[in-house]
C-alpha positions in Angstrom: -34.9 9.3 11.2 -31.9 8.1 9.2 -31.3 11.5 7.6 -31.0 13.1 11.1 -28.6 10.5 12.4 -25.3 12.2 11.2 -26.4 15.5 12.6 -27.3 13.9 16.0 -23.9 12.1 16.0 -22.1 15.3 15.3 -23.9 17.2 18.1 -23.0 14.4 20.5 -19.4 14.6 19.5 -19.3 18.4 20.1 -20.8 17.8 23.5 -17.9 15.5 24.4 -15.2 18.0 23.3 -13.7 19.8 26.4 -14.2 23.6 26.3 -11.3 25.9 26.6 -11.7 28.8 29.1 -11.7 32.2 27.4 -11.5 35.8 28.8 -14.1 38.3 27.7 -13.0 41.4 25.8 -11.4 43.9 28.1 -12.1 47.7 28.0 -9.0 49.8 28.6 -9.3 53.6 29.3 -6.3 55.8 28.4 -5.4 57.7 31.6 -1.8 58.9 31.0 0.4 59.7 28.0 4.0 60.9 28.1 5.7 62.1 24.9 8.8 63.6 26.6 8.4 67.0 25.0 10.7 69.8 26.4 14.2 69.5 27.8 13.7 67.8 31.1 11.6 65.2 32.9 8.2 66.3 34.0 8.4 65.6 37.7 4.7 65.9 38.0 4.5 62.6 36.3 7.9 61.0 37.1 10.0 60.4 40.2 13.6 60.2 39.1 15.9 58.1 41.3 19.1 59.5 42.8 18.2 63.2 43.0 20.6 63.7 45.9 23.5 61.9 44.2 24.0 58.3 43.2 23.5 55.8 46.0 22.3 52.3 46.8 23.1 49.0 45.2 22.0 50.2 41.7 23.9 53.5 41.8 21.0 55.4 40.2 21.8 59.0 39.4 19.3 61.6 38.2 21.9 63.1 35.9 21.7 60.0 33.8 18.1 60.7 32.9 17.8 63.3 30.1 15.1 64.6 27.7 15.6 66.0 24.2 14.3 65.6 20.7 11.0 64.2 22.0 12.5 61.2 23.9 13.9 60.4 27.3 17.3 58.7 27.6 18.4 56.5 30.4 22.2 56.1 30.5 24.6 53.6 32.1 28.2 54.7 32.1 31.6 53.9 33.7 32.1 56.2 36.7 34.2 56.6 39.9 30.9 56.5 41.8 29.6 53.5 43.7 31.1 50.3 42.2 32.7 52.0 39.1 29.5 52.8 37.2 26.3 54.9 37.4 22.8 54.0 36.1 19.4 55.5 35.7 15.8 54.9 36.8 12.5 56.5 37.3 8.9 55.6 38.2 5.6 56.9 37.1 4.4 56.5 40.7 2.5 59.9 40.8 0.3 59.0 37.9 0.4 55.2 37.4 -0.1 53.6 40.9 -3.2 51.5 40.3 -4.9 48.1 40.5 -4.8 46.5 37.0 -4.1 48.3 33.8 -2.4 48.4 30.4 1.1 49.7 30.1 3.0 50.5 26.8 6.5 51.8 26.3 8.0 52.7 22.9 11.7 52.0 23.2 15.0 51.0 21.7 18.5 50.5 23.2 22.1 50.4 22.4 24.1 47.2 23.1 26.1 47.0 26.3 26.8 44.8 29.3 24.2 46.5 31.4 20.6 45.6 32.5 17.3 47.2 31.5 14.1 46.5 33.3 10.6 47.8 32.7 8.3 46.6 35.6 5.4 47.0 37.9 6.3 47.1 41.6 4.0 46.5 44.6 2.8 49.8 46.2 3.0 48.5 49.7 4.9 45.3 50.4 7.1 43.3 47.9 6.3 41.0 46.3 4.5 41.0 43.9 6.5 42.3 41.0 5.9 42.0 37.2 8.9 42.5 34.9 7.4 42.9 31.4 10.6 43.6 29.6 14.0 42.7 31.3 17.2 42.6 29.3 20.0 40.6 31.0 23.5 42.2 31.0 25.1 39.4 29.0 24.6 37.2 25.9 21.6 38.0 23.7 20.3 40.4 26.4 23.3 42.6 26.2 23.0 42.5 22.4 19.3 43.6 22.9 18.0 40.7 20.9 16.3 38.8 23.8 14.4 39.8 26.9 12.6 38.1 29.7 9.2 38.5 31.5 8.8 37.5 35.1 6.1 37.4 37.7 7.6 37.4 41.2 5.3 36.1 44.0 5.4 34.8 47.6 7.8 35.7 50.4 10.3 33.1 49.0 10.4 34.9 45.7 8.9 32.2 43.5 8.8 33.2 39.8 7.0 32.5 36.6 9.2 33.1 33.5 8.6 33.9 29.9 10.9 35.3 27.2 10.9 36.8 23.8 13.3 37.4 20.9 13.3 40.8 19.1 15.8 43.2 17.8 15.4 46.0 20.4 18.2 48.1 18.9 15.2 49.2 16.6 12.1 50.9 17.8 9.4 48.6 19.3 6.6 48.9 21.8 6.7 46.5 24.7 3.6 46.2 26.8 1.7 44.6 29.6 -2.0 44.0 30.0 -2.9 43.2 33.6 -6.5 42.3 34.6 -8.1 40.0 37.2 -6.5 36.5 36.8 -4.7 37.4 33.6 -1.4 38.9 32.5 -0.8 39.4 28.8 2.6 40.4 27.5 2.7 42.3 24.2 5.2 43.4 21.5 4.0 46.0 19.1 0.4 45.4 20.2 0.5 41.6 19.6 0.3 39.2 22.5 3.4 37.1 23.0 2.7 35.3 26.3 0.1 35.0 29.0 0.1 34.2 32.7 -3.1 33.0 34.5 -1.7 31.9 37.9 -0.4 34.1 40.8 -1.6 37.2 39.1 -1.3 40.2 41.5 -4.4 41.7 42.9 -3.1 44.8 44.7 -2.0 48.3 43.6 1.3 48.5 41.8 3.3 51.3 40.0 5.4 51.3 36.8 9.1 51.9 36.7 11.7 52.1 33.9 15.2 51.2 35.2 18.7 50.3 34.2 21.6 48.7 36.1 25.3 48.1 35.6 28.4 46.6 37.1 32.1 47.4 37.6 32.9 46.6 34.0 29.9 48.2 32.3 30.4 50.2 29.2 28.3 53.2 28.2 24.9 52.2 27.0 21.6 54.1 26.3 17.9 53.2 26.6 15.7 55.5 24.6 12.0 56.0 25.4 9.9 57.6 22.7 6.6 57.5 24.6 4.7 55.9 27.4 0.9 55.1 27.7 -1.0 53.9 30.7 -4.6 52.7 30.7 -6.9 51.9 33.6 -8.9 48.6 33.6 -12.5 49.2 32.5 -13.9 45.7 33.1 
């Protein structure tokens, strides 16, 4: 019996160690790819903001969204329009309005005192909202060396924040994996943060947006490609 005593003691110790919840491997099915070939945005896939001229609190203007050389460019620039600037934004609403999914955007940006936000927005009533790469218009955000990630929930706009440092003046792929009870933020395919509370469970659509202010200088956000996957369980 003595020779079994260490084994039995070790088994008892393992039984007393608390288990850590894990999520099973998720299957993602590629449903949409955009490589921005051609000379203009494919409006079958994208809804560009401000087609009838810049308006609204963000002063989005469709002329600030261009395509050439296999990439899309979103521009923020000084202007006599709105509050002294104009910005750019578009959503993949026609092809990427869905419950759960994986979203990847290959991007880089020039420095500038303007904001960049890649996000998921509620299809019906806001909130929820998931900002998976948001660059503030000042400090390291304006230098494109730091970005935040935020889940917005509840009518009082409660928020769960994460952030990450990376040199986004160089090409990188920012991403979001959204599944039941779990949000995983990624950079170049590697998980950086996770959220397991207040995870949205309703349809949302993906948007790529910029914003400026009265003193914004010219800045560009370049999009090489976008990929969207559906949740396969």
